[in-house]
C-alpha positions as CSV (number, residue, x, y, z in Angstrom):
1,M,60.8,5.7,9.4
2,T,58.4,2.8,8.9
3,G,59.8,-0.3,10.6
4,S,62.7,1.6,12.0
5,L,64.0,0.7,15.4
6,F,64.2,4.4,16.1
7,D,60.7,5.3,15.1
8,L,59.0,7.3,17.9
9,R,55.7,8.0,16.2
10,G,52.8,7.7,18.6
11,Q,55.0,8.5,21.6
12,V,54.7,11.4,23.9
13,A,57.9,12.7,25.5
14,V,58.1,15.0,28.5
15,I,61.5,16.8,28.8
16,T,62.7,19.1,31.5
17,G,65.3,21.7,30.8
18,A,64.4,21.5,27.1
19,S,64.8,25.1,26.0
20,R,68.5,25.0,25.4
21,G,71.6,22.8,25.2
22,I,71.2,19.1,25.6
23,G,67.5,19.2,26.4
24,R,66.8,21.3,23.3
25,A,68.7,18.8,21.1
26,I,66.8,15.9,22.6
27,A,63.5,17.6,22.1
28,L,64.3,18.4,18.4
29,R,65.6,14.9,17.6
30,M,62.7,13.1,19.4
31,A,60.2,15.3,17.5
32,Q,62.1,14.6,14.2
33,H,61.7,10.9,14.9
34,G,57.9,11.3,15.4
35,A,57.4,11.9,19.1
36,R,55.0,14.6,20.4
37,V,57.0,16.6,22.9
38,A,56.1,18.5,26.1
39,V,58.9,21.2,26.2
40,S,59.6,22.6,29.6
41,S,62.0,24.9,31.4
42,R,61.7,27.9,33.7
43,K,61.4,30.3,30.8
44,L,58.2,29.9,28.9
45,E,59.2,32.2,26.0
46,A,62.2,30.1,25.2
47,C,60.0,26.9,25.3
48,E,57.5,28.5,23.0
49,Q,60.3,29.4,20.5
50,L,61.3,25.7,20.4
51,V,57.7,24.6,20.0
52,A,57.4,26.9,17.0
53,E,60.5,25.3,15.5
54,I,59.2,21.8,16.0
55,V,55.8,22.7,14.5
56,A,57.5,24.4,11.6
57,M,59.3,21.1,10.8
58,G,56.0,19.2,10.9
59,G,56.0,18.1,14.5
60,E,53.7,18.5,17.5
61,A,54.7,20.1,20.8
62,I,53.5,22.1,23.7
63,A,55.4,24.6,26.0
64,V,55.1,24.4,29.8
65,A,56.9,26.6,32.2
66,C,58.4,24.4,35.0
67,N,60.8,25.0,37.8
68,I,62.0,21.5,38.8
69,A,62.6,22.7,42.4
70,H,58.8,23.0,42.8
71,K,56.8,19.7,43.1
72,A,53.6,21.4,42.1
73,Q,55.1,22.7,38.9
74,L,56.4,19.2,38.0
75,Q,52.9,17.8,38.5
76,E,51.5,20.6,36.3
77,L,53.9,19.5,33.6
78,V,52.7,15.9,33.8
79,D,49.0,17.0,33.9
80,R,49.4,19.3,30.9
81,A,50.9,16.5,28.8
82,M,48.2,14.1,29.8
83,Q,45.5,16.7,29.1
84,Q,47.0,17.3,25.7
85,W,47.7,13.7,24.6
86,Q,46.2,11.3,27.2
87,R,49.5,9.5,27.5
88,I,53.2,9.8,28.3
89,D,55.8,7.3,27.0
90,T,59.2,8.8,27.6
91,V,60.3,11.0,30.5
92,V,63.6,12.9,30.1
93,C,65.0,14.4,33.4
94,N,67.5,16.8,31.9
95,A,67.3,20.0,33.9
96,A,70.0,20.4,36.6
97,V,71.8,23.1,38.5
98,N,75.3,23.8,39.7
99,P,75.5,27.1,41.6
100,W,78.9,26.4,43.1
101,F,82.3,26.2,41.4
102,G,85.0,25.7,44.0
103,P,86.1,23.5,46.9
104,S,83.3,21.7,48.8
105,L,84.8,23.0,52.0
106,N,83.5,26.5,51.3
107,M,80.2,25.5,49.8
108,P,77.2,27.1,51.6
109,D,74.5,24.9,52.9
110,E,72.0,26.7,50.6
111,A,74.0,25.8,47.5
112,Y,74.4,22.2,48.6
113,D,70.6,21.9,49.1
114,R,69.9,23.5,45.8
115,V,72.2,21.0,43.9
116,M,70.9,17.9,45.6
117,N,67.2,18.9,45.6
118,S,67.2,20.0,41.9
119,N,69.5,17.3,40.5
120,V,68.2,14.3,42.6
121,R,65.0,15.0,44.4
122,S,63.2,16.6,41.5
123,N,64.1,13.6,39.3
124,F,62.8,11.3,42.1
125,W,59.5,13.3,42.1
126,L,59.0,13.3,38.4
127,C,59.7,9.6,38.0
128,N,57.3,8.7,40.8
129,M,54.6,10.9,39.1
130,T,55.0,9.3,35.7
131,A,55.9,5.7,36.4
132,P,52.3,4.7,37.2
133,I,51.2,6.3,33.9
134,L,53.7,4.3,32.0
135,Q,52.6,1.2,33.9
136,R,49.0,1.7,32.8
137,Q,50.1,1.9,29.2
138,G,52.2,-1.3,29.3
139,G,55.6,0.3,29.7
140,G,57.8,3.2,28.7
141,S,61.2,4.8,29.2
142,I,62.7,7.0,31.9
143,I,65.9,8.8,31.0
144,I,68.0,10.9,33.4
145,V,70.8,13.0,32.0
146,S,73.7,12.5,34.5
147,S,77.4,13.2,33.9
148,I,80.8,11.5,33.8
149,G,81.2,13.5,37.0
150,G,79.2,10.8,38.7
151,F,82.2,8.4,38.1
152,Q,84.9,10.9,39.3
153,G,85.8,13.1,42.1
154,S,86.4,16.8,41.6
155,D,88.1,19.6,43.5
156,M,85.7,22.2,41.9
157,I,82.3,20.6,41.3
158,G,82.3,17.9,44.0
159,V,78.7,18.1,45.1
160,Y,77.5,18.3,41.6
161,C,79.4,15.0,41.0
162,I,77.8,13.5,44.0
163,S,74.3,14.4,42.7
164,K,75.1,12.8,39.3
165,A,76.3,9.6,41.0
166,A,73.0,9.5,42.9
167,D,71.1,9.8,39.6
168,M,72.9,6.7,38.4
169,Q,71.7,4.8,41.5
170,L,68.2,6.2,41.1
171,V,67.8,4.6,37.6
172,R,69.1,1.3,39.0
173,N,66.4,1.4,41.7
174,L,63.7,2.4,39.2
175,A,64.8,-0.4,36.8
176,V,64.4,-3.0,39.6
177,E,61.1,-1.6,41.0
178,W,59.3,-1.1,37.6
179,G,60.9,-3.6,35.3
180,T,58.1,-6.1,35.6
181,S,55.8,-3.3,34.2
182,N,58.1,-3.0,31.1
183,I,59.4,0.4,32.3
184,R,63.0,1.0,31.5
185,A,65.1,3.5,33.4
186,N,68.6,4.6,32.3
187,C,71.1,7.4,32.6
188,I,73.1,9.2,30.0
189,A,76.5,10.4,31.3
190,P,77.9,13.1,29.0
191,G,81.4,14.3,29.1
192,L,82.2,18.0,28.5
193,V,79.6,19.3,26.1
194,R,79.4,22.7,24.4
195,T,76.4,24.1,26.3
196,D,75.7,27.3,28.2
197,F,75.5,25.2,31.4
198,A,79.1,24.0,30.9
199,R,80.4,27.3,29.6
200,A,82.6,27.9,32.6
201,L,84.5,24.7,31.8
202,W,84.9,24.8,28.0
203,E,85.6,28.6,27.9
204,N,88.4,28.1,30.4
205,P,91.5,27.5,28.2
206,A,93.3,25.5,30.8
207,I,90.3,23.2,31.5
208,L,89.6,22.8,27.8
209,R,93.2,22.0,27.0
210,Q,93.3,19.3,29.8
211,S,90.0,17.8,28.7
212,L,91.0,17.5,25.1
213,A,94.4,16.0,26.0
214,F,92.6,13.1,27.7
215,T,89.8,12.7,25.2
216,P,90.6,10.1,22.4
217,L,88.3,11.8,19.9
218,G,90.1,15.0,20.4
219,R,87.0,17.3,20.8
220,I,84.4,18.2,23.3
221,G,80.8,17.0,22.8
222,E,77.9,18.7,21.0
223,P,74.3,18.5,22.3
224,D,73.4,16.3,19.3
225,D,75.9,13.7,20.5
226,I,73.7,13.2,23.6
227,A,70.4,13.5,21.8
228,G,71.2,10.4,19.7
229,A,71.6,8.3,22.9
230,A,68.3,9.6,24.2
231,V,66.5,8.6,21.0
232,F,68.0,5.2,21.3
233,L,66.8,4.8,24.9
234,A,63.3,6.0,24.0
235,S,62.9,3.7,21.0
236,K,62.5,0.0,20.2
237,A,66.3,-0.1,19.8
238,G,66.6,0.3,23.5
239,A,63.9,-2.1,24.5
240,Y,66.2,-4.4,26.4
241,T,68.4,-1.7,28.0
242,T,67.5,-0.8,31.6
243,G,69.3,0.2,34.8
244,Q,72.3,1.3,32.8
245,T,74.4,4.5,32.5
246,I,75.5,5.1,28.9
247,T,78.6,7.2,28.8
248,V,78.9,9.6,25.9
249,D,82.2,11.4,26.4
250,G,84.4,10.9,23.4
251,G,86.4,8.3,25.3
252,R,87.4,10.6,28.2
253,T,86.7,8.0,30.9
254,A,88.4,5.2,28.8
255,G,91.9,6.5,29.8
256,P,94.6,8.8,28.5
257,S,94.5,9.4,24.8
258,R,98.1,10.7,24.3
259,S,101.4,9.5,25.6
260,G,103.9,11.8,27.3
């Protein structure tokens, strides 16, 4: 990887929701490109399993249990990474929730609060905790995993879509506030990806059929499809990219893929 635009050696990446799905793929690929990784999710055992996998392939990682809804646990995640490696270069806000699948009219206040607090406020917290660290080091990268739902309305996951649109605005604000410190902030907006989180969508034959009908590549995404974009944004290849939302959806938002 010497001289590669995608070389992450020397970097430390902190990743939330990293024990499965998109977060897991990002952690593995960043480690593969040389980054040391703080793997976090609510389930410590699952994080430890991923750490063992990274170590087995010659990488370096630590496992930290972290519920993003709790500010103190996010701070502990940051502190553990700093204690271990004395630096943080890339922050990946991947963890998110969606406890409600149905019309917004019937959504309980508790479910609304959980979506907005976990998907927006926790990212706001973690970015504010880590941006001063990146500033002291001369720069770094903040990545928030959003969704193409942030571009679209929905009759079934409406508030989730609102939260993902808010994440897109969050990175624009971060890019403006921290750009002079060489801190880049960007979103990745995946389409439908084959993860446990999105299982209710891709296991539903009608929803899957509709999604594929309007996806030019004719398939749903895989976690690795998103991991590649994250490696780009963390690396020198993404050094002039900030305040953006990179859509990775097989062409779904480009328009209809089939006539008739």
